[in-house]
C-alpha positions in Angstrom: 18.3 36.1 30.1 19.2 33.8 27.3 22.7 34.0 25.8 23.4 34.0 22.1 24.6 30.4 22.1 21.4 29.3 23.9 19.3 31.0 21.2 21.3 29.3 18.4 20.9 25.9 20.1 17.1 26.5 20.7 16.6 27.6 17.1 18.4 24.5 15.8 16.3 22.2 18.0 13.0 23.9 16.8 14.1 23.5 13.2 15.0 19.9 13.7 11.6 19.1 15.3 9.8 20.9 12.5 11.7 18.9 9.9 10.9 15.6 11.5 7.2 16.4 11.8 7.0 17.4 8.2 8.9 14.3 7.1 6.5 12.0 8.9 3.5 13.9 7.5 4.7 13.5 4.0 5.6 9.8 4.2 3.1 7.9 2.1 1.0 5.2 3.7 0.2 2.0 1.7 -3.0 1.9 -0.3 -5.4 -0.6 1.1 -7.3 -3.2 -1.0 -9.8 -5.7 0.3 -9.5 -9.0 -1.6 -12.3 -11.6 -1.1 -11.3 -15.2 -1.9 -14.5 -17.3 -1.9 -12.8 -20.3 -3.7 -9.8 -20.5 -1.3 -7.4 -20.0 -4.2 -3.8 -21.2 -3.6 -1.1 -19.8 -5.8 -0.2 -16.4 -7.2 -3.2 -14.0 -7.2 -3.2 -11.6 -10.1 -5.3 -8.4 -9.8 -5.4 -6.1 -12.9 -5.1 -2.4 -11.8 -6.5 0.8 -13.3 -9.6 -0.9 -14.7 -12.4 1.5 -15.4 -15.7 0.6 -13.7 -14.1 -1.8 -11.2 -14.1 -1.0 -7.5 -11.0 0.8 -6.1 -11.4 -0.8 -2.6 -12.9 -4.3 -3.0 -11.9 -7.2 -5.3 -13.5 -10.7 -5.5 -11.2 -13.3 -6.9 -12.4 -15.9 -9.4 -11.5 -19.6 -9.2 -8.3 -18.9 -11.0 -7.1 -16.2 -8.6 -7.9 -13.3 -11.0 -9.5 -10.0 -10.1 -9.8 -6.4 -11.2 -9.6 -3.0 -9.5 -9.7 0.6 -10.5 -7.0 1.3 -7.9 -3.9 2.8 -9.6 -1.1 2.9 -7.1 1.3 5.8 -7.8 4.9 5.0 -8.5 6.0 5.7 -4.9 3.1 3.9 -3.3 2.7 0.3 -2.0 -0.4 -1.8 -1.4 -1.5 -3.6 1.7 -4.1 -6.3 1.3 -7.0 -7.3 3.6 -7.7 -10.9 2.5 -11.2 -12.1 3.4 -11.8 -15.9 3.5 -14.8 -17.4 5.2 -15.5 -14.1 7.0 -12.0 -14.1 8.5 -9.7 -11.2 7.7 -5.9 -11.6 7.1 -3.6 -8.6 6.7 -1.0 -9.0 4.0 1.8 -6.5 4.5 3.0 -4.3 1.7 6.4 -6.0 1.6 4.6 -9.3 0.5 2.6 -7.6 -2.2 4.2 -7.1 -5.6 3.1 -4.3 -7.9 3.9 -5.0 -11.6 4.7 -1.7 -13.4 5.5 -0.4 -16.9 8.9 1.3 -17.5 7.4 4.7 -16.5 6.0 3.4 -13.2 2.4 2.9 -14.2 0.9 0.0 -12.2 -0.4 -2.9 -14.4 -1.2 -5.5 -11.8 -0.9 -6.5 -8.1 0.3 -9.9 -7.3 0.6 -11.9 -4.0 1.2 -15.5 -3.3 -1.4 -17.4 -1.3 -1.3 -18.8 1.2 1.0 -16.3 2.7 3.8 -18.0 4.7 
């Protein structure tokens, strides 16, 4: 038979596990964007965001490292880039991708320096 202190301990453990599970479920994952670089651009890539009619998942850079996407990362989101050059894929982590925003958090562009060191 369980004692009163055992029930309190068990209840606390159940609540802690439930809280941890919900915290992990609500954590946001980075948005993913595939960036194709046919010209092997070197320098700072600049991708305009929230562009109507552009793809939300796939961007092809021009010779100046410019591109457009309809992706609009929310204020609490980051972006991870899958860079494609000559059929090879390179993952660029969200901490190396900079999202330029207006004062109210609206994304205006995504920037990343190539080649990534």
